[in-house]
C-alpha positions as CSV (number, residue, x, y, z in Angstrom):
1,M,0.0,0.0,0.0
2,L,1.1,3.5,-0.7
3,L,-0.6,5.1,2.1
4,Q,-0.5,4.2,5.7
5,I,-3.4,4.4,8.0
6,N,-2.1,7.4,9.7
7,D,-1.7,9.3,5.9
8,T,-5.4,8.5,5.2
9,F,-6.7,10.0,8.7
10,A,-4.5,12.8,8.3
11,T,-5.8,13.3,4.4
12,F,-9.4,12.7,5.5
13,G,-8.9,15.3,8.4
14,A,-7.6,18.1,6.5
15,F,-10.5,17.5,4.0
16,L,-12.8,18.1,6.6
17,A,-11.1,21.0,7.9
18,V,-11.5,22.5,4.7
19,L,-15.3,21.8,4.6
20,I,-15.8,23.2,8.1
21,A,-13.7,26.6,7.0
22,I,-16.5,26.8,4.2
23,E,-19.3,26.3,6.6
24,I,-17.5,28.9,8.9
25,F,-17.4,31.2,5.8
26,I,-21.3,30.6,5.0
27,N,-22.2,31.3,8.8
28,I,-20.4,34.8,8.7
29,S,-21.8,35.8,5.3
30,M,-25.5,34.8,6.6
31,Y,-25.0,36.9,9.8
32,L,-23.6,39.9,7.7
33,S,-26.5,39.6,5.1
34,T,-29.3,39.4,7.8
35,N,-27.8,40.2,11.0
36,V,-29.4,37.2,12.5
37,I,-27.1,34.5,14.1
38,P,-28.2,31.1,12.3
39,V,-28.1,29.0,15.5
40,R,-28.7,25.9,14.0
41,L,-26.1,26.1,11.2
42,V,-23.7,27.1,14.2
43,I,-24.6,24.1,16.0
44,A,-24.1,21.9,13.0
45,T,-21.0,23.4,12.2
46,A,-19.5,23.0,15.7
47,L,-21.0,19.2,15.7
48,R,-19.0,18.6,12.4
49,A,-15.8,20.2,13.8
50,I,-16.2,18.0,17.0
51,A,-16.8,14.8,14.7
52,R,-13.7,15.5,12.8
53,K,-11.8,15.7,16.1
54,V,-13.0,12.0,17.0
55,I,-12.2,10.8,13.8
56,I,-8.5,11.6,13.9
57,F,-8.0,10.6,17.8
58,D,-5.4,8.6,18.5
59,F,-7.1,6.6,21.0
60,E,-4.1,4.8,22.4
61,R,-2.3,8.1,23.5
62,L,-5.3,9.7,25.0
63,D,-6.3,10.2,28.6
64,P,-9.7,8.6,29.2
65,T,-11.2,11.7,30.8
66,Y,-10.5,13.7,27.5
67,I,-12.4,11.2,25.6
68,Y,-15.4,11.4,28.1
69,G,-15.3,15.0,28.1
70,T,-15.3,15.1,24.2
71,A,-18.2,12.6,24.6
72,A,-20.2,14.9,26.7
73,V,-19.5,17.6,24.2
74,V,-20.9,15.4,21.2
75,L,-23.9,14.5,23.4
76,S,-24.6,18.1,24.5
77,L,-24.3,19.5,21.0
78,G,-26.5,16.6,19.6
79,I,-29.3,17.3,21.9
80,T,-28.9,20.9,21.4
81,Y,-29.4,20.5,17.7
82,W,-32.2,18.1,18.2
83,L,-33.9,20.5,20.2
84,I,-33.3,23.5,18.2
85,R,-34.6,21.5,15.0
86,K,-37.7,20.2,17.0
87,D,-38.5,23.7,17.8
88,S,-38.1,25.1,14.4
89,G,-40.9,22.7,13.0
90,K,-43.5,24.5,15.3
91,H,-42.8,27.9,14.2
92,P,-42.7,28.5,10.4
């Protein structure tokens, strides 16, 4: 094989970082055009950013408390996104 697994993770992580940067640009442009913070889009961007972090974790070198903390962040962002999406369906 030409690529090792670490090279693949690094490439995928870089690709995800570019996607997150594009989403941040979209968030800023939406805010500047409407003066309203797109909360659902911001939470979705944060979820993608933390998902990127989890994908490139090296679990053999990380402290378990760091992994538990990251899991708490993912869970809280997921619940927040679910609540915002659930609430936005009631108010057109």
